[in-house]
C-alpha positions in Angstrom: -13.0 -12.2 -0.7 -10.5 -15.0 -1.2 -9.6 -17.4 1.6 -6.3 -18.2 -0.2 -2.9 -17.4 1.1 -1.8 -13.8 0.6 0.2 -12.9 -2.5 4.0 -12.8 -2.0 5.3 -9.4 -3.2 8.8 -8.2 -2.4 9.2 -4.4 -2.8 12.3 -2.9 -4.4 15.0 -1.7 -2.0 15.1 1.9 -1.0 17.7 4.0 0.7 16.9 5.5 4.1 15.7 9.1 3.6 14.4 8.6 0.1 10.7 8.9 -0.9 9.0 5.6 -1.9 6.5 6.2 -4.7 2.7 5.7 -4.3 1.2 2.3 -5.2 -2.3 1.8 -6.4 -3.9 -1.6 -5.7 -7.3 -3.0 -6.6 -9.5 -6.1 -6.1 -12.4 -7.0 -8.2 -13.6 -10.3 -6.7 -15.0 -8.7 -3.6 -18.6 -9.0 -2.5 -18.8 -6.5 0.3 -17.7 -2.9 0.5 -14.2 -2.0 1.7 -14.0 -0.4 5.2 -10.3 -0.2 6.1 -6.8 -0.9 4.8 -3.7 -1.3 7.0 -0.1 -1.9 6.4 2.6 -2.7 8.9 6.4 -3.0 8.3 8.5 -4.8 10.9 12.2 -5.5 11.1 13.6 -9.0 11.4 13.2 -8.9 15.2 9.5 -8.1 14.9 9.9 -4.4 15.9 7.4 -2.2 14.2 9.1 0.2 11.8 6.1 1.7 10.0 2.3 1.6 10.1 0.0 3.1 7.5 -3.8 3.0 8.0 -6.7 4.3 5.9 -8.4 5.4 9.2 -5.4 7.7 10.1 -2.8 8.3 7.4 -0.7 6.9 4.6 -3.5 4.9 2.8 -6.4 6.3 0.9 -9.4 4.2 -0.1 -10.2 5.5 -3.6 -13.2 3.1 -4.2 -14.9 1.1 -1.5 -17.6 -0.4 -3.6 -17.9 -4.2 -3.6 -16.3 -5.7 -6.7 -14.3 -2.6 -7.4 -12.0 -2.0 -4.5 -9.2 0.4 -5.1 -6.8 2.0 -2.6 -3.5 3.9 -2.7 -0.5 3.4 -0.4 1.9 6.3 -0.1 3.9 7.9 -1.2 6.0 7.0 1.8 8.0 10.2 2.7 11.7 10.6 3.1 11.1 11.4 6.8 9.4 8.0 7.3 12.0 5.9 5.4 14.8 7.9 7.1 13.5 6.9 10.5 13.5 3.2 9.6 16.3 0.9 10.5 18.6 -0.4 7.8 18.0 -4.0 6.8 15.4 -6.4 5.4 11.9 -5.8 6.8 8.7 -7.9 6.5 5.4 -6.2 5.7 1.8 -7.1 5.1 -1.3 -5.3 3.8 -4.6 -6.3 5.2 -8.2 -5.2 4.5 -11.3 -5.1 6.5 -14.6 -5.2 4.7 -17.9 -3.6 5.8 -19.0 -6.9 7.4 -15.9 -7.0 9.6 -14.0 -9.7 7.7 -10.2 -9.2 7.8 -7.9 -10.6 5.1 -4.2 -10.2 4.4 -3.8 -9.7 0.7 0.0 -9.2 0.4 3.1 -10.2 2.4 6.7 -9.6 1.5 10.0 -8.1 2.2 11.3 -4.6 1.8 15.0 -3.8 2.1 16.0 -0.4 3.6 19.6 0.5 2.5 21.9 2.6 4.6 22.1 6.2 3.7 25.7 7.5 3.5 24.8 11.0 2.4 23.8 13.2 5.3 
């Protein structure tokens, strides 16, 4: 697992109430099995807008084997994006390996656009 800063990755904007497609991510430089993946989205005031967690829902660990991690985020439903506030949000994706090491792999922004069709 790298001790480097997380990769900066800004997601494409989405309109409230639209479904965001699934994303498949992988890591090959890992030396310990993957145990958990979490993602949190917060608005500019730091208020949590969305949390996805492989222990509960929203993220699936496809391969947990050291050196071949793969996990899927989403899709993020229309109901979930519809409940989010309009504006630019910050998110991060972190993993926990089987030894308990936590690492943030991605950080970025995700803009939620106002939905005018109701």
